[in-house]
C-alpha positions as CSV (number, residue, x, y, z in Angstrom):
1,M,0.1,0.2,0.1
2,A,2.5,2.4,1.1
3,Q,4.4,2.3,-2.3
4,S,1.5,2.9,-4.3
5,L,0.8,6.1,-2.4
6,P,2.2,9.3,-4.0
7,V,4.8,11.2,-2.0
8,S,3.6,14.1,0.2
9,P,4.0,17.3,-1.2
10,L,5.2,18.4,2.4
11,A,7.9,15.5,2.2
12,Q,11.2,16.1,3.8
13,P,14.5,14.2,2.5
14,L,16.0,11.9,5.3
15,P,19.1,13.6,6.9
16,E,22.8,12.2,6.7
17,L,22.4,9.4,9.0
18,G,25.4,8.3,11.2
19,T,25.6,5.4,13.5
20,V,24.8,5.2,17.4
21,R,27.5,3.1,19.2
22,G,25.8,-0.1,20.6
23,V,22.9,-0.2,18.2
24,R,22.9,-2.8,15.1
25,L,19.5,-2.8,12.9
26,G,18.0,-3.9,10.1
27,A,14.7,-4.7,7.8
28,I,13.5,-7.7,6.0
29,A,10.5,-8.6,4.0
30,A,8.6,-11.3,6.0
31,G,5.2,-11.1,4.1
32,I,3.2,-10.0,6.9
33,R,1.0,-8.2,4.7
34,Y,2.7,-6.3,1.9
35,K,4.2,-7.7,-1.0
36,G,7.7,-6.6,-2.3
37,R,8.7,-4.5,0.7
38,T,10.3,-4.7,4.0
39,D,8.0,-5.2,6.8
40,L,10.0,-6.4,9.8
41,V,12.6,-4.2,11.5
42,L,14.9,-6.1,14.4
43,A,17.1,-3.7,16.3
44,E,19.9,-5.2,18.7
45,F,21.5,-3.0,21.7
46,A,24.7,-3.6,23.4
47,P,24.5,-5.4,27.2
48,G,23.7,-2.7,29.7
49,T,21.6,-0.7,27.4
50,T,18.8,1.2,29.3
51,V,15.2,2.4,28.1
52,G,12.5,4.6,28.7
53,G,9.4,4.5,27.2
54,V,5.6,6.0,26.8
55,F,2.7,4.6,25.4
56,T,-1.2,5.4,24.0
57,K,-3.8,6.2,26.3
58,S,-6.3,4.2,24.6
59,K,-8.3,1.7,26.4
60,C,-8.1,-0.8,23.8
61,P,-4.3,-1.2,23.4
62,G,-2.4,-3.7,21.2
63,A,-0.8,-6.7,23.0
64,P,2.8,-5.0,22.0
65,V,1.8,-2.5,24.1
66,D,0.7,-4.4,26.8
67,W,4.0,-6.4,26.4
68,C,6.3,-3.2,26.5
69,R,4.6,-1.8,29.6
70,A,4.9,-5.0,31.5
71,I,8.8,-5.3,30.9
72,L,9.4,-1.6,31.2
73,P,10.0,-1.4,35.0
74,T,13.1,-3.6,34.3
75,G,14.7,-0.7,32.7
76,Q,17.0,-2.8,30.5
77,A,16.6,-3.4,26.6
78,R,18.7,-5.7,24.5
79,A,16.4,-5.8,21.3
80,L,13.5,-4.3,19.5
81,V,11.2,-6.2,17.0
82,V,8.8,-4.0,14.8
83,N,6.5,-5.4,12.3
84,A,4.4,-3.4,10.0
85,G,1.0,-4.4,7.9
86,N,-1.0,-5.9,11.1
87,A,-1.1,-3.9,14.3
88,N,-1.7,-7.1,16.6
89,V,-4.6,-5.4,18.3
90,F,-7.8,-7.1,19.1
91,T,-6.3,-10.4,18.7
92,G,-7.2,-11.8,22.4
93,R,-4.7,-14.7,23.6
94,A,-3.6,-15.1,20.0
95,G,-2.3,-11.7,20.2
96,R,-0.5,-12.3,23.3
97,Q,1.1,-15.6,22.3
98,T,2.5,-14.0,19.2
99,C,4.2,-11.4,21.5
100,E,5.6,-14.2,23.6
101,A,6.8,-16.3,20.6
102,T,8.2,-13.4,18.9
103,A,10.3,-12.0,22.2
104,Q,11.3,-15.6,22.8
105,A,12.7,-15.9,19.1
106,A,14.4,-12.6,19.3
107,A,15.8,-13.3,22.6
108,T,17.4,-16.6,21.3
109,V,19.2,-14.8,18.3
110,A,20.4,-11.9,20.4
111,G,21.4,-13.9,23.1
112,C,19.2,-12.2,26.3
113,A,16.0,-12.9,28.3
114,P,12.7,-12.4,26.5
115,D,12.0,-9.4,28.8
116,E,14.6,-7.4,27.4
117,V,13.0,-7.7,24.0
118,Y,10.5,-4.6,23.0
119,L,7.8,-5.2,20.6
120,A,5.8,-2.7,18.5
121,S,3.3,-3.6,15.6
122,T,1.2,-1.3,13.3
123,G,-1.1,-1.9,10.5
124,V,-4.7,-3.2,10.4
125,I,-6.7,-3.7,13.6
126,G,-8.4,-7.1,14.3
127,E,-6.4,-9.7,12.2
128,I,-4.1,-12.4,13.7
129,L,-0.6,-11.6,13.4
130,P,1.0,-14.9,12.4
131,A,4.1,-15.4,14.7
132,E,5.7,-17.8,12.4
133,R,6.1,-15.2,9.7
134,I,8.0,-13.2,12.1
135,T,10.0,-16.1,14.1
136,T,11.3,-17.9,11.1
137,A,12.4,-14.3,9.4
138,L,14.4,-13.4,12.5
139,P,17.6,-15.7,12.2
140,A,18.4,-14.2,8.5
141,L,17.3,-10.6,9.9
142,H,19.8,-10.8,12.9
143,A,22.7,-12.1,10.8
144,A,22.7,-9.1,8.4
145,L,22.2,-6.4,11.0
146,S,24.4,-3.4,10.5
147,E,25.2,-0.4,12.5
148,T,24.2,1.5,9.2
149,G,20.8,0.0,8.9
150,W,18.9,3.1,10.0
151,E,17.4,4.2,6.8
152,A,16.3,0.6,6.1
153,A,14.7,0.1,9.2
154,A,12.8,3.6,9.0
155,R,11.4,2.3,5.7
156,G,10.5,-1.0,7.1
157,I,7.9,0.2,9.7
158,M,6.0,2.4,7.2
159,T,2.7,1.8,6.6
160,T,0.6,4.5,4.7
161,D,3.5,6.6,5.3
162,T,5.0,8.2,1.9
163,F,8.5,8.7,3.1
164,P,10.5,7.5,5.7
165,K,11.1,9.7,8.9
166,A,14.5,10.1,10.9
167,A,16.5,12.7,12.7
168,V,20.0,12.9,14.5
169,R,21.3,15.4,16.8
170,K,24.9,15.5,18.5
171,T,25.2,17.0,21.8
172,Q,27.4,16.5,24.9
173,I,26.8,15.5,28.4
174,N,29.5,16.5,31.2
175,G,31.9,17.4,28.1
176,T,31.7,14.0,26.3
177,D,30.3,14.2,23.0
178,V,27.0,11.9,22.6
179,V,24.8,11.4,19.4
180,I,21.0,11.0,19.4
181,Q,19.2,9.3,16.6
182,G,15.7,8.1,15.9
183,M,13.0,7.4,13.3
184,A,9.2,7.5,13.4
185,K,6.2,6.3,11.4
186,G,2.8,7.7,11.2
187,S,0.4,9.2,8.6
188,G,-3.0,8.6,9.9
189,M,-4.9,7.8,13.2
190,V,-2.6,10.4,14.6
191,A,-3.9,12.4,17.4
192,P,-1.7,11.1,20.4
193,D,-2.3,11.3,23.9
194,M,1.2,10.4,24.8
195,A,3.3,10.0,21.7
196,T,2.5,9.1,18.0
197,M,2.3,6.3,15.7
198,L,5.8,4.7,16.5
199,S,9.1,6.4,17.6
200,F,12.2,4.8,18.1
201,V,15.1,6.7,19.5
202,A,18.6,5.5,20.6
203,T,21.6,7.4,22.2
204,D,25.0,6.2,23.3
205,A,24.8,8.2,26.2
206,A,25.1,6.7,29.7
207,L,22.0,7.2,31.2
208,P,20.0,5.4,34.0
209,A,16.4,4.4,33.1
210,P,14.4,6.9,35.4
211,V,16.6,9.7,33.8
212,L,15.4,8.4,30.4
213,Q,11.7,8.3,31.6
214,T,11.6,11.4,32.9
215,L,13.5,13.4,29.8
216,L,11.1,11.4,27.5
217,G,8.1,12.0,29.4
218,S,8.5,15.8,29.5
219,G,10.0,15.9,25.4
220,V,6.5,14.6,24.4
221,K,4.4,16.8,25.9
222,S,5.6,19.8,23.7
223,T,6.0,17.6,20.4
224,F,4.2,14.3,20.0
225,N,1.4,15.4,22.2
226,C,1.0,18.8,20.3
227,I,0.4,17.1,16.7
228,T,-3.1,15.8,15.0
229,V,-4.1,14.7,11.8
230,D,-7.5,13.5,12.0
231,S,-8.2,13.7,16.1
232,D,-8.0,9.7,16.4
233,T,-5.6,8.3,19.0
234,S,-4.0,4.6,17.7
235,T,-4.2,1.8,19.9
236,S,-0.6,1.2,19.1
237,D,1.1,4.5,19.9
238,M,4.6,4.2,21.4
239,V,7.5,6.0,21.8
240,L,10.9,4.1,23.2
241,L,14.4,5.8,24.3
242,F,17.4,3.6,24.5
243,A,20.6,4.4,25.9
244,T,23.6,2.2,25.1
245,G,26.0,3.9,27.4
246,A,28.9,3.2,24.6
247,A,29.9,7.1,24.9
248,G,31.4,6.6,28.3
249,N,30.2,10.0,29.9
250,A,30.6,10.3,33.3
251,P,27.9,8.6,35.4
252,V,24.4,10.4,36.0
253,A,22.4,9.2,39.2
254,D,19.2,7.6,39.0
255,T,18.0,10.3,41.4
256,V,19.1,13.3,39.7
257,D,16.5,16.0,38.8
258,A,16.9,15.4,35.0
259,L,14.8,18.2,34.0
260,H,16.9,20.9,36.0
261,D,20.5,19.3,36.2
262,P,23.0,21.5,34.4
263,A,24.7,18.4,33.2
264,L,21.9,17.5,31.1
265,A,20.4,20.8,29.8
266,D,22.2,20.3,26.4
267,F,21.1,16.8,26.1
268,R,17.6,17.7,27.1
269,T,17.4,20.6,24.6
270,A,19.0,18.2,21.8
271,L,16.3,15.3,22.7
272,D,13.3,17.8,22.7
273,D,14.5,19.1,19.4
274,L,14.9,15.8,17.7
275,L,11.3,14.4,19.4
276,R,9.9,17.8,17.6
277,E,11.5,17.2,14.2
278,L,10.0,13.7,14.3
279,A,6.6,14.6,14.9
280,L,6.4,17.3,12.6
281,L,7.5,14.8,9.8
282,V,4.6,13.0,10.9
283,I,2.3,15.9,10.2
284,R,4.0,16.3,7.0
285,D,2.9,12.8,5.8
286,G,-0.7,13.1,7.1
287,E,-2.8,11.1,4.9
288,G,-3.7,13.2,2.0
289,A,-2.2,16.6,3.3
290,T,-1.1,19.3,1.3
291,K,-0.5,21.8,4.1
292,L,1.2,22.2,7.4
293,M,-0.5,24.3,9.9
294,T,1.6,26.0,13.0
295,I,-1.3,27.0,15.5
296,T,0.0,29.3,18.6
297,V,-2.4,30.3,21.4
298,S,-1.6,32.7,23.9
299,G,-3.4,34.6,26.4
300,A,-4.7,31.5,28.0
301,V,-5.6,30.8,31.7
302,S,-2.8,28.4,31.8
303,D,-0.6,26.4,29.4
304,E,-2.9,23.4,29.6
305,S,-6.1,25.5,28.6
306,A,-3.8,27.2,25.8
307,W,-3.1,23.6,24.5
308,R,-6.6,22.3,24.5
309,V,-7.7,25.5,22.6
310,A,-4.9,25.0,20.1
311,M,-5.9,21.1,19.8
312,A,-9.5,22.1,19.1
313,I,-8.3,24.4,16.3
314,G,-6.3,21.7,14.7
315,N,-8.7,19.1,15.0
316,S,-11.6,21.2,13.5
317,P,-12.6,19.6,10.2
318,L,-14.0,22.8,9.4
319,V,-10.7,24.7,9.8
320,K,-9.0,21.8,8.1
321,T,-11.1,22.0,5.0
322,A,-11.0,25.7,4.7
323,I,-6.9,25.3,4.8
324,A,-7.0,22.9,2.1
325,G,-9.4,25.2,0.0
326,E,-7.2,28.1,0.7
327,D,-10.2,29.8,2.1
328,A,-9.3,32.6,4.7
329,N,-12.6,31.9,6.7
330,W,-11.1,33.1,10.0
331,G,-14.7,32.7,11.4
332,R,-14.0,29.1,11.7
333,V,-11.0,29.5,14.0
334,V,-13.3,31.5,16.4
335,M,-15.9,28.5,16.4
336,A,-13.2,26.6,17.0
337,V,-12.0,28.4,20.3
338,G,-15.6,28.7,21.2
339,K,-16.8,25.2,21.0
340,C,-13.8,23.5,23.0
341,G,-14.8,24.4,26.6
342,E,-12.3,26.2,27.6
343,P,-12.3,29.8,29.1
344,A,-12.6,32.5,26.3
345,D,-14.1,35.9,25.7
346,R,-15.2,37.0,22.5
347,D,-14.1,40.5,23.4
348,T,-10.7,39.9,24.5
349,L,-9.9,37.5,21.3
350,S,-7.6,38.3,18.6
351,V,-7.2,36.0,15.6
352,S,-4.1,36.3,13.3
353,I,-3.1,34.3,10.0
354,G,0.1,34.7,8.3
355,G,1.1,37.5,10.8
356,V,-2.0,39.4,9.7
357,C,-3.9,40.4,12.6
358,I,-7.7,39.7,11.4
359,A,-9.7,40.4,14.4
360,R,-9.1,42.0,17.6
361,D,-11.3,42.5,20.8
362,G,-14.3,41.1,19.4
363,T,-14.4,42.6,15.7
364,V,-12.7,42.7,12.8
365,T,-9.5,44.7,12.8
366,E,-10.1,48.5,11.3
367,G,-8.8,48.6,7.7
368,Y,-8.2,44.6,7.2
369,D,-7.2,43.9,3.9
370,E,-7.5,40.3,2.8
371,T,-5.0,40.2,0.3
372,P,-2.0,39.0,2.1
373,V,-3.7,36.6,3.9
374,V,-4.9,35.0,0.8
375,A,-1.8,34.9,-0.5
376,H,-0.4,33.2,2.5
377,M,-3.2,30.6,2.2
378,K,-1.7,29.6,-1.1
379,G,1.3,28.4,0.6
380,Q,2.3,24.9,2.2
381,E,2.8,26.1,5.5
382,I,0.3,28.1,7.3
383,D,0.5,30.1,10.7
384,I,-2.7,30.7,12.9
385,A,-2.1,32.6,16.0
386,V,-4.9,33.1,18.5
387,D,-4.5,35.6,21.7
388,L,-7.1,34.8,24.2
389,G,-6.6,37.9,26.2
390,L,-7.2,36.4,29.6
391,D,-3.7,35.4,31.1
392,T,-0.3,34.2,30.2
393,G,-0.8,30.6,29.3
394,T,0.5,29.7,26.0
395,A,0.7,26.5,23.7
396,R,1.9,25.6,20.1
397,A,0.1,22.7,18.2
398,W,0.5,21.4,14.6
399,S,-1.9,20.2,12.3
400,C,-2.6,19.5,8.6
401,D,-5.4,20.4,6.0
402,L,-8.2,17.7,5.3
403,T,-8.4,16.8,1.5
404,H,-10.2,14.0,-0.4
405,G,-7.1,12.1,-0.4
406,Y,-7.7,11.3,3.5
407,I,-10.9,9.6,2.4
408,D,-9.3,7.7,-0.8
409,I,-6.6,6.2,1.8
410,N,-8.9,5.2,4.6
411,G,-12.1,4.1,2.4
412,S,-9.6,1.4,1.0
413,Y,-7.2,0.8,3.8
414,R,-7.6,-3.0,4.1
415,S,-8.2,-4.0,0.4
């Protein structure tokens, strides 16, 4: 399916990917659902690798989500197995058995315990995932793993994605050079309540699992939790952060205040920046998307309230279709603000599009000229700003337009 879709007009090229010491990975065609493309990814991590993770808040999660949640408290990881084409969701005992068999097979080839193997699946919901297609492919896949297999892995986890998504940052911890590199997949069913479809990030830094968990949990709040394609939260959302320790930086205590430790400030900034880039790549590949929306809300009663307003704008079908039609219909933004249940006052509200203030204090700005706004709407990146005029709460969210392409893709997803 992914191969037959035209590449998103908002696509970005893969950056020049390097290696992450202590990580080998690769992809293979296991015939899980697709024909003629890779659909199974394996990553192997050096002994001592720590892990943090965030998962969907869906009440109907997939079996791999349950598996990963159960083993995350150990904080240790030696392998990751990801398949595309079948989400292993709503599959009951068979789904759990597939997870157990996959973890055991991966543990055998990686020489570790099954509870050090993380699993992720993406694709169709409600179909049994045949474990044997994965387990029989793993030995050959393991034999071909490479430190340079990042691009192959990024392509191997795609479903309706039209381009692979990856990012890399270089930074320091206590004067020691470290690298952070990650990949993501996601195109539809994206309105995360913790993360996005699937994203996997690795670093050669030496960091304890509790520190990774704190940094990742904080990082997704302003990145993956601030994107929406279609207001739908997946059953399979997952972001995992692995740290191999190969960089050999000075030890960081388990109990350190990771969000305020000066030694981790540069690392945290780099990680947040990488997560934001991956999240925006997902929006750029939104199913049928032709335009990227950046929505900035200020003047709210709190940051949380500002976030809810921003997401209401980004999720509105009327706003999204106006953007698709290049219609400067700012009244739809006002509608979205008013409907979301957050504190707002018509008489203190301001709306701007493309840097042009259209409405202020409950009425159209005097002398408003729609010409520059119309020109802005014809571009691929649309900026919407709302000032509620109530307090100091701020937030930023990202969305995309809604076109007939979204219907075309999802109307025939299983066929």
